[in-house]
C-alpha positions as CSV (number, residue, x, y, z in Angstrom):
1,M,0.0,0.0,0.0
2,T,1.5,3.3,-1.0
3,A,1.9,6.3,1.3
4,A,-0.6,9.2,0.9
5,K,0.5,12.4,-0.8
6,P,1.4,15.2,1.7
7,E,-1.1,17.5,0.0
8,L,-4.0,15.1,0.6
9,L,-3.0,14.6,4.2
10,T,-3.0,18.3,4.7
11,I,-6.5,18.6,3.3
12,V,-7.7,15.7,5.5
13,R,-6.1,17.1,8.6
14,R,-7.7,20.5,7.8
15,M,-11.0,18.8,7.4
16,T,-10.6,16.8,10.6
17,S,-9.9,20.1,12.5
18,V,-13.0,21.6,11.0
19,L,-15.0,18.5,12.0
20,G,-13.3,18.4,15.4
21,A,-14.5,19.6,18.8
22,G,-16.0,22.9,17.5
23,F,-18.0,21.2,14.8
24,G,-19.1,18.4,17.1
25,A,-20.1,20.8,19.8
26,T,-22.2,22.8,17.4
27,V,-23.9,19.7,16.1
28,G,-24.3,18.3,19.6
29,T,-26.0,21.4,20.8
30,Q,-28.3,21.4,17.8
31,M,-29.1,17.7,18.3
32,G,-29.2,17.9,22.1
33,D,-26.6,15.2,22.2
34,P,-22.9,16.2,22.4
35,V,-21.8,12.5,21.8
36,A,-23.9,12.3,18.7
37,G,-22.5,15.6,17.5
38,A,-18.9,14.3,17.9
39,M,-19.8,11.2,16.0
40,V,-21.0,13.2,12.9
41,G,-17.6,14.8,12.7
42,E,-15.8,11.6,13.4
43,T,-17.6,9.8,10.7
44,L,-16.6,12.2,7.9
45,A,-13.0,12.6,9.3
46,Q,-12.5,8.8,9.6
47,L,-13.9,8.3,6.1
48,G,-11.3,10.8,4.8
49,E,-8.5,9.0,6.6
50,D,-9.6,5.7,5.2
51,F,-9.3,7.0,1.7
52,V,-5.9,8.5,2.5
53,D,-4.7,5.0,3.2
54,R,-5.9,3.5,-0.1
55,V,-3.8,3.1,-3.2
56,L,-5.0,6.0,-5.3
57,S,-3.4,7.8,-8.3
58,P,-2.6,11.5,-7.8
59,R,-5.6,12.5,-9.9
60,Q,-7.9,10.2,-7.8
61,E,-6.5,11.6,-4.6
62,E,-7.2,15.1,-5.9
63,R,-10.8,14.3,-6.8
64,V,-11.6,12.6,-3.5
65,A,-10.0,15.5,-1.6
66,T,-11.9,18.0,-3.6
67,V,-15.3,16.5,-2.9
68,L,-14.6,15.7,0.7
69,S,-13.3,19.2,1.5
70,S,-16.1,20.9,-0.4
71,A,-18.7,18.7,1.3
72,T,-17.2,19.5,4.7
73,E,-17.4,23.2,4.0
74,L,-21.0,23.0,2.8
75,I,-22.1,21.0,5.9
76,S,-20.3,23.5,8.2
77,E,-22.0,26.4,6.3
78,G,-25.4,24.8,6.6
79,I,-25.1,24.3,10.3
80,A,-23.8,27.9,10.8
81,S,-26.8,29.2,8.9
82,G,-29.2,27.2,11.1
83,A,-29.9,24.1,9.1
84,T,-30.4,20.9,11.1
85,L,-28.6,17.7,10.5
86,R,-30.8,14.6,10.1
87,D,-31.7,12.9,13.4
88,D,-33.0,9.6,12.1
89,G,-30.0,7.5,13.2
90,F,-28.1,8.0,10.0
91,F,-25.0,9.1,11.9
92,D,-25.4,6.8,14.9
93,D,-22.7,4.5,16.0
94,P,-21.3,2.4,14.3
95,H,-21.8,4.9,11.5
96,A,-22.8,2.2,9.1
97,D,-25.3,4.2,7.0
98,A,-23.3,7.4,6.8
99,S,-20.0,5.7,6.1
100,E,-21.4,3.4,3.4
101,V,-23.4,6.1,1.7
102,F,-20.6,8.7,1.8
103,E,-18.0,6.2,0.7
104,G,-20.2,5.5,-2.3
105,I,-20.0,9.2,-3.2
106,L,-16.2,9.3,-2.8
107,L,-15.8,6.2,-4.9
108,A,-17.8,7.9,-7.6
109,A,-15.6,11.0,-7.2
110,R,-12.5,8.9,-7.4
111,D,-13.2,7.7,-10.9
112,E,-15.0,10.8,-12.2
113,H,-13.2,12.2,-15.3
114,E,-15.4,15.2,-15.7
115,A,-14.0,17.7,-13.1
116,K,-17.1,20.0,-13.4
117,K,-19.2,17.3,-11.8
118,L,-17.2,17.2,-8.5
119,P,-18.8,20.2,-6.8
120,Y,-22.2,18.7,-7.3
121,L,-21.1,15.4,-5.8
122,A,-20.2,17.4,-2.7
123,K,-23.6,19.1,-2.8
124,L,-25.2,15.6,-2.9
125,M,-23.2,14.6,0.2
126,S,-24.3,17.7,2.0
127,A,-27.9,17.2,1.0
128,I,-27.9,13.7,2.3
129,A,-26.4,14.9,5.6
130,F,-29.3,17.2,6.2
131,D,-32.4,15.6,4.6
132,K,-33.8,12.5,6.2
133,N,-36.1,12.1,3.3
134,L,-33.1,11.0,1.4
135,T,-33.1,7.5,2.9
136,V,-30.2,5.1,2.4
137,D,-32.0,3.6,-0.5
138,A,-32.8,7.0,-2.1
139,A,-29.2,8.1,-1.5
140,N,-27.7,5.0,-3.1
141,F,-30.1,5.4,-6.0
142,L,-29.0,9.0,-6.5
143,I,-25.3,8.0,-6.3
144,I,-25.7,5.4,-9.0
145,E,-27.7,7.8,-11.3
146,T,-25.4,10.7,-10.7
147,D,-22.4,8.5,-11.6
148,R,-24.1,7.7,-14.9
149,L,-24.9,11.4,-15.7
150,T,-22.6,13.3,-17.9
151,W,-21.8,17.0,-17.3
152,L,-23.8,17.8,-20.5
153,Q,-26.9,15.9,-19.0
154,M,-26.6,17.8,-15.8
155,C,-26.5,21.1,-17.7
156,L,-29.6,20.1,-19.7
157,L,-31.4,19.2,-16.5
158,A,-30.5,22.6,-15.1
159,I,-31.7,24.4,-18.3
160,V,-35.1,22.8,-18.2
161,S,-35.5,23.4,-14.5
162,R,-34.7,27.1,-14.9
163,P,-37.3,28.1,-17.7
164,E,-37.4,31.8,-16.8
165,E,-33.6,32.1,-17.1
166,F,-33.3,29.8,-20.1
167,P,-36.5,29.8,-22.1
168,L,-36.9,27.2,-24.8
169,P,-38.8,27.8,-28.1
170,E,-42.4,26.8,-29.0
171,T,-41.2,24.1,-31.4
172,N,-41.5,20.3,-31.3
173,V,-39.0,18.1,-29.7
174,G,-36.7,16.1,-32.1
175,E,-33.2,15.1,-32.9
176,Y,-31.3,17.4,-35.2
177,G,-27.7,18.5,-35.9
178,T,-25.5,20.1,-38.5
179,N,-22.3,18.8,-37.0
180,W,-21.3,16.1,-34.5
181,G,-21.2,18.6,-31.6
182,D,-24.7,19.9,-32.3
183,W,-26.0,16.3,-32.8
184,T,-24.5,15.2,-29.5
185,V,-26.4,17.9,-27.6
186,S,-29.6,17.2,-29.5
187,R,-29.3,13.4,-29.1
188,T,-28.4,13.6,-25.4
189,F,-31.4,15.9,-24.8
190,H,-33.7,13.5,-26.7
191,R,-32.4,10.5,-24.8
192,M,-33.2,12.1,-21.4
193,M,-36.9,12.2,-22.3
194,A,-39.4,9.5,-21.2
195,P,-40.0,6.8,-22.1
196,E,-36.5,6.2,-23.3
197,G,-35.0,8.4,-20.5
198,S,-36.1,9.1,-17.0
199,F,-35.5,12.8,-16.5
200,L,-37.7,14.9,-18.9
201,Q,-41.3,14.5,-20.0
202,S,-43.8,16.1,-22.3
203,P,-47.1,16.9,-20.5
204,P,-50.3,15.1,-21.7
205,L,-52.5,16.9,-24.2
206,K,-55.9,15.9,-25.7
207,D,-56.3,16.5,-29.5
208,P,-59.0,19.2,-29.6
209,A,-60.5,17.7,-32.8
210,T,-60.7,14.0,-31.8
211,G,-60.4,14.1,-28.1
212,F,-57.7,11.4,-28.3
213,P,-54.8,11.6,-25.8
214,G,-51.4,12.8,-26.9
215,F,-48.5,14.8,-25.7
216,D,-47.5,18.5,-25.9
217,L,-44.2,18.1,-27.7
218,R,-43.2,21.8,-27.6
219,L,-39.8,22.3,-26.0
220,S,-41.1,25.2,-24.0
221,H,-43.6,22.9,-22.2
222,L,-41.1,20.2,-21.2
223,Q,-41.2,19.2,-17.5
224,L,-38.9,17.3,-15.2
225,T,-40.0,13.9,-14.2
226,N,-40.0,12.9,-10.5
227,Q,-36.5,11.5,-11.0
228,G,-35.5,14.7,-12.8
229,Q,-36.8,16.9,-9.9
230,L,-35.1,14.7,-7.3
231,T,-31.8,14.7,-9.1
232,A,-31.8,18.5,-9.8
233,S,-32.6,19.2,-6.2
234,A,-30.3,16.8,-4.5
235,L,-27.3,17.8,-6.7
236,G,-28.1,21.5,-6.4
237,L,-28.1,22.1,-10.1
238,S,-29.7,25.5,-9.6
239,A,-26.2,26.6,-8.6
240,I,-24.6,25.8,-12.0
241,P,-23.3,29.2,-13.2
242,A,-25.3,30.6,-16.0
243,D,-22.1,31.0,-18.0
244,D,-21.7,27.2,-18.0
245,L,-25.2,26.8,-19.5
246,R,-25.4,29.5,-22.1
247,D,-23.7,27.7,-25.0
248,T,-25.7,24.5,-24.5
249,H,-28.9,26.5,-24.3
250,A,-28.0,28.5,-27.4
251,T,-27.4,25.3,-29.3
252,L,-30.8,23.8,-28.3
253,V,-32.6,27.0,-29.4
254,R,-30.7,27.2,-32.7
255,L,-31.2,23.6,-33.6
256,A,-34.9,23.8,-32.7
257,E,-35.3,26.8,-35.0
258,L,-33.4,25.2,-37.9
259,R,-35.4,22.0,-37.6
260,H,-38.6,24.1,-37.5
261,E,-37.7,25.9,-40.7
262,E,-36.6,22.8,-42.6
263,R,-39.9,21.1,-41.7
264,G,-41.9,24.0,-42.9
265,G,-43.0,25.3,-39.5
266,D,-44.4,22.1,-38.0
C-alpha cells in the first residue's frame, strides 16, 4: 500500500480540524446530544483518513480530496446558517449508514473524469447529511444515477429546471444537428426524455378535434419527471453558473429553429 500524498494529508487534517471539537459541539447542541455531534464529525473525518490509506493515483487523490473538502465546508456552512442535520439515526454508532453512503459518493468522485461534476457530488453529500427524506435507498439510487450522468446531461437538466432564465422555443422536440457537436447535444437531450430516458417528459394533451390523448411536444412545455426533480434538487443544479449553460442553451434554441424551418414550421 503506497503512502498518501502530503497535499492530501494536509486537506484531510484541515477537514478533521473543521470537524473536530468545535463542529461536534455545534452539532451536539443542535441535536441535544454532544456525543452524537462528535460522531458526525468523526464519521466524515474517519472516512477521509480511510481514503488516504488507499492506493490512489494522484488524480484520484485530488478528486476525492476536492469532494470531501467541499462537502465539509457545505455542511459547516449549513449548520452555521441554522440548518439541522438529520436525526434519524443515519450518523449513529457504528456509522454504518453514513459511512457506506458517503463512501459511495467518494468512490464515484475517485473515478469521475469530468471535473465539473465534482462540486455537485459534494452538494449531494451535504444534502444527504441534512435531509432524512433521502433515505439510504434513495441516497444510493442518487449516487448510481449521478455516476451515470454526464456534465452535459446535468446542464440540460439545469436548463429545463430554470425556464425563466433559459426559455426554450415553442417548437416540437426532435433530434437534429448540423455537426457532431450539435448532434450530441440534441441526441443527449432527446435520450433524457421519457419513455427512453427518465429525467424529462412532455405533458399530456388531448387532441381538440378528436379528443384522443397525446402529448404536448413543444420544447417550452417540457417538464422534469419525478426523477429529474429529485436529481436536480439533491445535486443543487440550480447553482450551476449561467455561463456554464449559455452555450448549450443557445445550441438547443438554434437547432430547434433550424429544424422548425426545414420542416416548414411544424
